[in-house]
N, C-alpha and C positions, 0 to 999 in steps of 0.2 A: 267511541265509548258506547257500550250497550245501553239500552233503555233503562234497565234496572239499575245499572251503575250510575247513570246520569241522574236518575230519580233520587237515589240515596245520597249522592254527592250534593245535589241541589238542596235536598232537605237538610243535610248537614250544614251547608253554608247558611241556609235560612235560620237554623238553630243558633249557630255561632253569631250571626248578625243580631238576632234577637237578644242574646245574652249580652253582647257588647253594648247594644242600645240601652238595656236596663241598667247595666253597671255604670255606664256613662251618665245616665240620668240620675241615678242614685248618688254618684259622686258629685254631680253638679248641685243637687239639692243639699247634700250634706256640707258642701263648701260654703253655703250661705249661713250656716249656723255659726254663731260667734265662738262657741266652745272649741270647735275644730279648726285648726289652723293648717290647711293644706298649702303646699307650696304652689307657686304659679304654674310650675310644670304639670303638676297633677290636675290643677283646675283647668288648664287649657287642654290637657290630654283627655279629660272627661268630655269636654265639648267635642273634640275631634273624634273621640270614640263613638259618639252618637252618630256622626256622619259616616264614619267608616262602617259601623254596624248596619246603617241603612243601605250603604253600597253593597255590602256582603249579602244583605237580605234580597236586594234586587237581583244581584248576580245569581244567587241560589234559586230564586223564583224563575229566572230565565232558563237556567240550566235544567231545573227539575220539571219544567213545563207548566208552571203555575202563573205565567205572565198574562194570561188572558183576563180582561176585566169582566167581571160578572155583570149580567144584565139586570140584576136586582138593585143596582145602585140608581136611585131615583134621578139625581142630577145628570149623571152620565147618560142614562137612557133617554131622557127628554131633550137635552140640550147639546149633545155631541152628535154632529152630523154623520159620523162614521157608524153610529149604532142605531140610527133611526131605521125603522122598517119601511116607512113611506117617505119619499123625498119631497112631499108637497108643502112642507113648512118653510 
């Protein structure tokens, strides 16, 4: 797969994953309202949609080249041994 195609496919998967996570989260929250009576299939499907959306997000990030963890994350930069510049800690 060419680089541009991989980037577009990865960004598409990330977008689909984000939409699935948002829809799953919205259905999970709406399921808690007493006025709406979702079936158990929809309620469990909403929770599963969050996890499938996260999986699609990660797969898209890997395919599109966005899997690197940024150095600006404080915890990661200070406490992960792989990201330390000096190994004297």
